[in-house]
C-alpha positions as CSV (number, residue, x, y, z in Angstrom):
1,M,2.6,45.2,-55.2
2,S,0.0,44.2,-57.7
3,D,-0.6,41.7,-60.4
4,Q,-1.6,42.7,-64.0
5,S,-4.3,40.2,-65.1
6,D,-6.1,40.0,-68.4
7,F,-9.1,41.9,-66.9
8,E,-7.4,45.3,-66.8
9,D,-9.0,48.1,-68.6
10,E,-6.8,48.0,-71.6
11,G,-8.5,50.9,-73.2
12,S,-7.1,53.3,-70.5
13,E,-3.6,54.7,-70.5
14,M,-1.8,56.1,-67.6
15,S,-0.3,59.4,-68.7
16,I,3.4,59.8,-67.9
17,L,3.8,62.6,-70.5
18,E,2.0,65.6,-69.0
19,D,3.4,69.1,-69.6
20,D,4.1,70.7,-72.9
21,D,7.8,71.6,-73.4
22,D,9.8,73.4,-76.1
23,F,12.5,71.1,-77.5
24,E,16.0,71.7,-78.6
25,S,17.9,69.6,-81.1
26,A,19.4,66.4,-79.6
27,D,23.1,65.9,-79.5
28,S,24.5,63.3,-81.9
29,D,26.4,60.7,-79.8
30,S,27.8,58.7,-82.6
31,N,27.9,58.4,-86.4
32,S,28.3,54.6,-86.4
33,N,25.6,52.0,-85.9
34,N,26.8,50.5,-82.5
35,N,29.6,52.4,-80.9
36,A,30.8,52.4,-77.3
37,D,30.2,55.9,-75.9
38,S,33.3,56.6,-73.8
39,T,31.4,59.3,-71.8
40,D,28.6,56.8,-70.9
41,S,30.6,54.6,-68.6
42,E,28.9,53.6,-65.3
43,D,29.2,56.0,-62.3
44,E,28.2,53.7,-59.5
45,S,30.9,54.3,-56.8
46,D,28.9,52.4,-54.3
47,V,28.3,49.4,-56.6
48,P,31.3,47.1,-56.9
49,V,30.0,45.3,-60.0
50,V,31.1,46.8,-63.3
51,R,28.5,46.3,-66.0
52,G,30.5,47.7,-69.0
53,P,30.0,50.7,-71.2
54,W,26.7,51.9,-72.7
55,V,26.5,51.3,-76.4
56,T,24.7,53.8,-78.7
57,I,22.0,52.3,-80.9
58,N,21.6,54.7,-83.9
59,D,18.7,52.9,-85.5
60,P,16.2,51.8,-82.7
61,E,14.1,49.9,-85.2
62,T,17.0,47.4,-85.5
63,Y,17.3,46.9,-81.7
64,E,17.6,43.3,-80.5
65,H,18.1,41.8,-77.1
66,P,21.4,39.9,-76.7
67,S,19.4,36.9,-75.4
68,E,15.9,35.8,-76.2
69,I,13.2,36.7,-73.7
70,V,12.4,33.5,-71.7
71,Q,8.8,32.3,-71.9
72,F,6.8,32.6,-68.7
73,E,5.5,29.1,-67.7
74,Q,4.3,29.6,-64.1
75,R,0.8,28.8,-63.0
76,I,-1.3,31.9,-62.5
77,G,-4.6,32.9,-61.0
78,P,-6.7,31.9,-58.0
79,I,-5.5,29.0,-55.9
80,N,-8.2,26.5,-54.9
81,P,-11.0,29.0,-55.0
82,P,-14.4,28.3,-53.5
83,P,-17.0,26.6,-55.7
84,I,-18.2,28.5,-58.8
85,N,-21.6,29.2,-57.3
86,S,-20.1,30.7,-54.1
87,H,-21.0,34.2,-53.0
88,P,-18.3,37.0,-52.9
89,I,-18.4,36.9,-49.1
90,E,-16.8,33.5,-49.2
91,Y,-13.9,35.0,-51.0
92,F,-13.7,37.7,-48.4
93,D,-13.6,35.1,-45.6
94,R,-10.9,33.2,-47.5
95,L,-8.7,36.3,-47.7
96,A,-9.4,37.4,-44.1
97,S,-8.5,34.0,-42.5
98,D,-5.3,32.1,-42.4
99,P,-5.8,28.3,-41.8
100,A,-2.1,27.8,-41.2
101,T,-2.1,30.0,-38.0
102,G,-5.8,29.8,-37.2
103,G,-5.9,33.6,-37.2
104,S,-8.5,35.8,-38.9
105,L,-9.1,39.5,-39.4
106,I,-12.3,39.3,-37.4
107,N,-10.7,37.5,-34.4
108,I,-7.8,40.0,-34.4
109,L,-10.1,42.9,-34.3
110,V,-12.4,41.3,-31.6
111,T,-9.6,40.3,-29.3
112,E,-7.6,43.6,-29.5
113,T,-10.6,45.9,-29.5
114,N,-11.9,44.3,-26.3
115,R,-8.4,44.3,-24.8
116,Y,-7.9,48.0,-25.5
117,A,-11.4,48.9,-24.2
118,D,-10.6,47.1,-20.9
119,Q,-7.2,48.8,-20.6
120,Y,-8.8,52.2,-21.2
121,I,-11.6,51.7,-18.7
122,Q,-9.2,50.6,-16.0
123,Q,-7.3,53.8,-16.4
124,A,-10.2,56.2,-16.8
125,E,-11.3,58.5,-14.0
126,N,-14.9,58.1,-14.9
127,P,-15.1,54.8,-16.7
128,K,-18.1,54.2,-18.9
129,S,-19.8,50.8,-19.4
130,W,-18.5,48.7,-22.2
131,V,-19.9,45.4,-23.5
132,N,-17.3,43.2,-25.2
133,V,-17.8,42.9,-29.0
134,N,-18.1,39.5,-30.5
135,A,-17.3,38.1,-33.9
136,L,-20.8,38.4,-35.2
137,E,-21.0,42.0,-34.2
138,M,-17.6,42.9,-35.6
139,R,-18.7,41.5,-39.0
140,A,-21.7,43.7,-38.9
141,F,-19.5,46.7,-37.9
142,L,-17.2,46.0,-40.9
143,G,-20.1,45.6,-43.2
144,L,-21.5,49.0,-42.2
145,F,-18.1,50.6,-42.7
146,L,-17.9,49.1,-46.2
147,S,-21.5,50.3,-47.0
148,M,-20.6,53.8,-46.0
149,G,-18.3,53.9,-49.0
150,L,-21.2,52.9,-51.3
151,V,-23.6,55.5,-49.8
152,K,-21.8,58.8,-49.4
153,K,-23.1,61.1,-46.6
154,P,-21.6,64.2,-45.0
155,S,-21.1,62.7,-41.5
156,L,-21.3,59.5,-39.6
157,R,-24.3,60.6,-37.6
158,S,-26.3,61.2,-40.8
159,Y,-26.3,57.4,-41.6
160,W,-28.7,56.9,-38.7
161,N,-30.7,60.1,-39.2
162,A,-34.4,59.2,-39.6
163,S,-36.0,62.6,-39.4
164,L,-38.8,63.6,-41.7
165,D,-36.5,66.3,-43.1
166,S,-34.1,63.7,-44.5
167,W,-36.7,61.2,-45.8
168,I,-35.2,61.3,-49.3
169,T,-31.7,60.3,-48.1
170,N,-32.7,58.0,-45.2
171,T,-30.7,54.8,-44.9
172,P,-32.8,52.6,-42.5
173,A,-30.6,49.6,-43.0
174,F,-27.9,51.1,-40.8
175,K,-30.2,51.5,-37.8
176,S,-31.6,48.0,-38.3
177,V,-28.2,46.5,-38.1
178,M,-26.6,48.4,-35.2
179,P,-27.4,51.4,-33.0
180,R,-25.3,54.4,-33.8
181,N,-23.9,54.7,-30.3
182,R,-22.7,51.1,-30.4
183,F,-21.1,51.6,-33.8
184,Q,-19.3,54.7,-32.4
185,N,-18.1,52.9,-29.3
186,I,-16.6,50.0,-31.4
187,L,-15.0,52.6,-33.7
188,R,-13.6,54.4,-30.6
189,F,-11.8,51.3,-29.3
190,L,-11.0,49.6,-32.6
191,H,-7.5,48.0,-32.3
192,C,-5.3,45.5,-34.0
193,N,-2.5,44.8,-31.5
194,N,-1.7,45.0,-27.8
195,N,-0.3,48.4,-26.8
196,E,1.4,46.9,-23.8
197,E,3.7,44.8,-26.0
198,E,4.9,47.7,-28.1
199,V,8.7,48.3,-28.0
200,P,9.3,52.0,-27.4
201,R,10.7,54.1,-30.2
202,G,14.5,54.2,-30.2
203,Q,14.9,50.8,-28.6
204,E,16.0,47.6,-30.4
205,G,13.0,45.7,-31.9
206,H,10.8,48.8,-32.3
207,D,8.2,48.3,-35.0
208,H,6.8,51.4,-36.6
209,A,3.8,49.4,-37.7
210,H,3.3,47.6,-34.4
211,K,-0.3,48.7,-34.0
212,I,-1.4,47.1,-37.3
213,R,1.3,44.4,-37.7
214,P,-1.0,41.4,-37.1
215,V,-3.3,42.6,-39.9
216,L,-0.4,43.2,-42.3
217,D,1.1,39.8,-41.6
218,L,-2.3,38.1,-42.0
219,L,-3.1,39.7,-45.3
220,N,0.4,39.1,-46.7
221,N,0.0,35.4,-46.0
222,T,-3.5,35.0,-47.3
223,F,-3.0,37.0,-50.5
224,K,0.1,34.8,-51.2
225,D,-1.8,31.6,-50.4
226,N,-4.8,32.4,-52.6
227,Y,-3.4,33.9,-55.8
228,E,-0.5,33.2,-58.1
229,L,0.8,36.3,-59.9
230,A,0.9,36.6,-63.7
231,R,4.2,37.5,-65.4
232,D,3.8,41.3,-65.0
233,I,4.1,42.6,-61.4
234,T,3.8,46.3,-60.5
235,V,5.7,47.8,-57.5
236,D,4.3,51.2,-56.8
237,E,3.0,53.6,-54.1
238,S,-0.6,52.7,-53.9
239,M,-3.7,52.7,-51.7
240,V,-4.2,49.1,-52.4
241,G,-1.9,46.1,-52.7
242,Y,-4.8,44.1,-54.1
243,V,-3.6,40.6,-54.8
244,S,-0.1,40.2,-53.4
245,T,2.4,41.7,-51.0
246,L,1.8,44.8,-48.8
247,S,4.7,46.8,-47.3
248,L,4.1,49.8,-45.1
249,Y,6.5,52.8,-45.4
250,C,7.0,54.3,-42.0
251,G,9.5,57.0,-42.8
252,K,13.3,57.1,-42.8
253,G,15.1,55.1,-40.2
254,G,16.4,51.6,-39.6
255,A,19.1,49.6,-41.3
256,R,19.2,49.8,-45.1
257,S,21.7,48.7,-47.7
258,Q,24.2,51.0,-49.6
259,H,21.8,51.0,-52.5
260,G,19.0,53.0,-50.8
261,S,15.6,52.4,-49.4
262,G,13.9,52.2,-52.9
263,F,16.2,49.3,-53.9
264,D,15.7,47.6,-50.6
265,L,11.9,47.9,-50.9
266,V,11.7,46.5,-54.4
267,T,14.1,43.6,-53.8
268,D,12.3,42.7,-50.5
269,L,8.8,42.6,-52.1
270,V,10.0,40.8,-55.3
271,N,12.3,38.3,-53.5
272,P,9.6,35.5,-53.3
273,F,9.2,35.7,-57.1
274,Y,12.9,35.3,-58.2
275,N,13.9,32.7,-60.8
276,K,10.5,32.5,-62.3
277,W,11.0,35.1,-65.1
278,H,8.5,37.5,-63.8
279,H,8.5,41.1,-65.2
280,V,8.6,43.8,-62.6
281,L,7.4,47.4,-63.5
282,V,8.3,50.4,-61.3
283,D,8.3,54.2,-61.6
284,N,11.3,56.5,-61.3
285,A,11.1,56.5,-57.5
286,F,12.6,53.0,-57.6
287,C,14.2,52.4,-61.0
288,S,18.0,52.3,-61.5
289,P,20.5,50.5,-63.8
290,H,21.8,48.5,-60.8
291,L,18.4,47.3,-59.8
292,C,17.7,46.2,-63.4
293,H,20.9,44.2,-63.5
294,Y,20.4,42.8,-60.0
295,L,16.9,41.5,-60.8
296,L,18.1,40.0,-64.2
297,E,20.8,38.1,-62.4
298,R,17.9,36.5,-60.4
299,N,16.0,35.6,-63.6
300,T,13.6,38.5,-63.2
301,Y,12.9,41.1,-65.9
302,M,12.3,44.8,-65.2
303,T,10.9,47.9,-66.9
304,G,10.5,51.4,-65.5
305,T,10.9,55.1,-65.9
306,V,14.1,56.4,-64.4
307,R,15.7,59.7,-63.4
308,V,18.7,60.6,-65.7
309,H,20.9,61.4,-62.7
310,R,20.6,57.9,-61.2
311,K,24.0,56.3,-60.7
312,G,25.0,54.2,-63.7
313,M,22.8,56.1,-66.3
314,P,24.3,57.1,-69.6
315,S,26.0,60.5,-68.9
316,S,24.9,61.9,-72.2
317,F,21.2,61.5,-71.2
318,K,21.8,64.3,-68.6
319,R,22.7,66.8,-71.4
320,I,20.6,65.9,-74.5
321,R,17.1,67.0,-75.1
322,V,15.2,64.7,-77.5
323,P,12.8,66.3,-80.1
324,K,9.2,65.3,-79.9
325,G,8.6,61.8,-81.3
326,E,12.3,61.0,-81.3
327,R,14.4,58.5,-79.2
328,E,17.9,58.2,-78.0
329,V,18.7,54.6,-77.2
330,R,21.6,53.0,-75.4
331,Q,22.3,49.4,-74.6
332,Q,24.3,47.7,-71.8
333,G,24.1,44.0,-72.2
334,Q,20.5,43.0,-71.8
335,L,19.6,46.4,-70.4
336,M,18.1,49.0,-72.8
337,A,17.9,52.7,-71.9
338,M,15.7,55.1,-73.9
339,K,15.1,58.8,-73.6
340,Y,11.9,59.7,-75.4
341,G,10.5,63.1,-76.4
342,D,6.8,63.7,-76.3
343,R,5.2,66.5,-74.3
344,K,7.8,65.8,-71.7
345,Q,11.2,64.2,-71.7
346,V,10.9,60.7,-70.3
347,T,13.6,58.1,-69.8
348,F,13.0,54.3,-69.6
349,L,15.1,51.3,-68.6
350,S,14.1,47.8,-69.5
351,T,15.6,44.3,-69.7
352,F,12.3,43.1,-71.2
353,S,11.0,45.5,-73.8
354,D,12.4,47.4,-76.8
355,P,12.4,50.9,-78.4
356,R,10.8,50.0,-81.7
357,I,7.7,52.0,-82.8
358,I,4.3,50.3,-82.8
359,P,0.8,51.7,-83.5
360,T,-1.6,52.1,-80.5
361,T,-4.8,53.8,-79.5
362,N,-5.2,55.9,-76.3
363,A,-8.2,56.2,-74.0
364,R,-9.7,58.9,-76.2
365,G,-9.6,56.6,-79.2
366,V,-6.8,58.6,-80.9
367,R,-4.3,56.5,-82.8
368,R,-0.7,57.2,-82.4
369,E,2.7,55.6,-82.8
370,V,4.9,55.1,-79.7
371,P,7.9,53.0,-78.7
372,T,7.0,49.5,-77.5
373,V,8.3,50.1,-74.1
374,V,6.1,53.2,-73.6
375,N,3.0,51.4,-74.7
376,L,3.9,48.5,-72.3
377,Y,4.6,50.7,-69.4
378,N,1.4,52.8,-69.8
379,K,-0.8,49.7,-70.1
380,K,0.7,47.7,-67.2
381,M,1.3,50.5,-64.7
382,G,-2.3,51.7,-65.3
383,G,-3.4,48.7,-63.2
384,V,-2.2,50.5,-60.0
385,D,-4.5,53.5,-60.8
386,L,-7.3,51.1,-61.6
387,G,-7.0,49.4,-58.2
388,D,-7.0,52.7,-56.5
389,Q,-10.1,53.7,-58.4
390,H,-11.9,50.5,-57.4
391,I,-11.0,50.8,-53.7
392,Q,-12.5,54.3,-53.7
393,S,-15.9,52.6,-54.0
394,Y,-15.4,51.3,-50.4
395,D,-13.9,54.5,-48.9
396,P,-16.4,56.0,-46.5
397,D,-14.3,59.1,-45.9
398,V,-15.0,58.8,-42.1
399,Q,-11.8,60.0,-40.5
400,K,-10.1,57.9,-37.8
401,E,-6.7,59.0,-36.6
402,N,-3.4,57.2,-37.1
403,Y,-3.3,53.4,-37.3
404,A,-7.1,52.7,-36.8
405,G,-7.8,54.5,-40.0
406,Y,-5.1,52.5,-41.7
407,A,-6.5,49.3,-40.3
408,K,-9.8,50.2,-41.7
409,R,-8.2,50.7,-45.1
410,K,-6.7,47.2,-44.8
411,Q,-10.2,45.9,-44.4
412,D,-11.2,47.8,-47.6
413,Q,-8.2,46.2,-49.3
414,T,-9.4,42.8,-48.3
415,A,-12.8,43.4,-49.8
416,L,-11.4,44.5,-53.2
417,P,-9.3,41.3,-53.7
418,A,-12.3,39.2,-52.6
419,V,-14.4,40.8,-55.4
420,L,-11.6,40.5,-57.9
421,L,-11.0,36.8,-57.2
422,Y,-14.8,36.2,-57.3
423,A,-15.0,38.0,-60.7
424,L,-11.9,36.3,-62.1
425,V,-13.3,32.8,-61.2
426,T,-16.8,33.4,-62.5
427,V,-15.8,35.2,-65.7
428,S,-13.2,32.5,-66.6
429,A,-15.9,29.9,-66.0
430,G,-18.3,31.6,-68.4
431,F,-20.7,32.8,-65.8
432,T,-20.2,36.5,-66.7
433,P,-19.1,38.0,-70.0
434,S,-15.7,39.6,-69.7
435,D,-16.9,42.8,-71.4
436,T,-19.1,43.4,-68.3
437,F,-16.4,42.7,-65.8
438,N,-16.3,46.1,-64.2
439,E,-20.1,46.3,-64.0
440,H,-20.0,42.8,-62.5
441,M,-17.5,44.0,-59.8
442,Q,-19.6,47.1,-59.0
443,M,-22.7,45.0,-58.6
444,H,-21.1,42.7,-56.1
445,H,-19.7,45.6,-54.0
446,T,-23.1,46.0,-52.5
447,H,-23.7,42.3,-52.0
448,L,-20.4,41.8,-50.3
449,S,-20.6,44.7,-47.9
450,L,-24.0,44.8,-46.2
451,N,-26.2,41.9,-47.1
452,K,-23.7,39.2,-46.3
453,L,-21.0,40.7,-44.1
454,C,-23.6,42.2,-41.8
455,G,-25.8,39.2,-42.3
456,L,-28.7,41.6,-41.8
457,I,-28.2,41.2,-38.1
458,I,-30.6,43.1,-35.9
459,L,-28.6,44.5,-32.9
460,K,-30.8,46.4,-30.4
């Protein structure tokens, strides 16, 4: 789940309208201005609450919400950040440590990596020597891993290659920080939890994410304690939950409500933010009329793309095909449903936005007129893609199977929020012009990863 701050690249637009389609004429649902469509009653057999009929809005430009949108008055932004002149590594340490529990990402990795190495050696037929890793060495290891994302090479071995044939692409810093064999040994035994405490699959208490659970819990606590979300909150599948709550999908299984896993996931993630008038944005994997009403009853707005066959959707939306540039709009209390024709048929639900046309400019500088809800969705949901783009800067593309690779990605996801928080604080304080925000972030990727995290430690 991610927060949409003022520092998003507002010039970009996430395309939700991709393929060209031939359009047929739309069916006319009503000749009056606002008429109840008898065919658009809810079809939510699993949902006991009856929301009422969908009402056709023949002139979308006259659309009005039944009740005024409540002003958002919550505090937003970093919570008690380090001093303005602090280095980005101090933000990384803040996010990677939980004062309430005394735990830290480094301590978790040190303890569990040493534990797993000892367990492995005890069971090995031909045990090899292992020297326990300490916190200083683990920081250097993580710093090297981050740096591999900044300097792309074809293999792990090539980072330590110092032959004359590769003098153009040599990276002597890696060798000066840690020998390659030591790096590979730490990588081999890298662990986040005790294997001996894992409840077997199929038994009560089994946790699909057991192997990385301590890291997930730590980051969820520290992200929450160091940043207050702005009004707009995105819930989406993403490589990076960069300032708020992380939830790992482990496949089907386990108890879930009658409303489905998508409903459960959104309500579980958004639960801490109820009754503050946040605005949640989702894609059609999660959106439904019932979820919109459910969140609104908890003083939380919602906007999202939706599949026309979701329970409770206007039944006429399943039949009609809207011409390019046109809209079909329905209203059910505070909830607005709009089917929009562009290069593809797209349907929206929103308790926050409206279908009125506004002028906008896309990423290519082309001016066009689109419904307000489309412009809002494109701009805000684009933040998820933006976060994924930034985290690619740290991705070393060094494969590590199963949970160890995921744990490594969690380390990446701690680095990105650290740089984000650093940039937000320094930009807001006037230290860096906001128009160079992205360049500012990229510059500090290098500073965060090797120079400070490794501490330029010489490990021979």
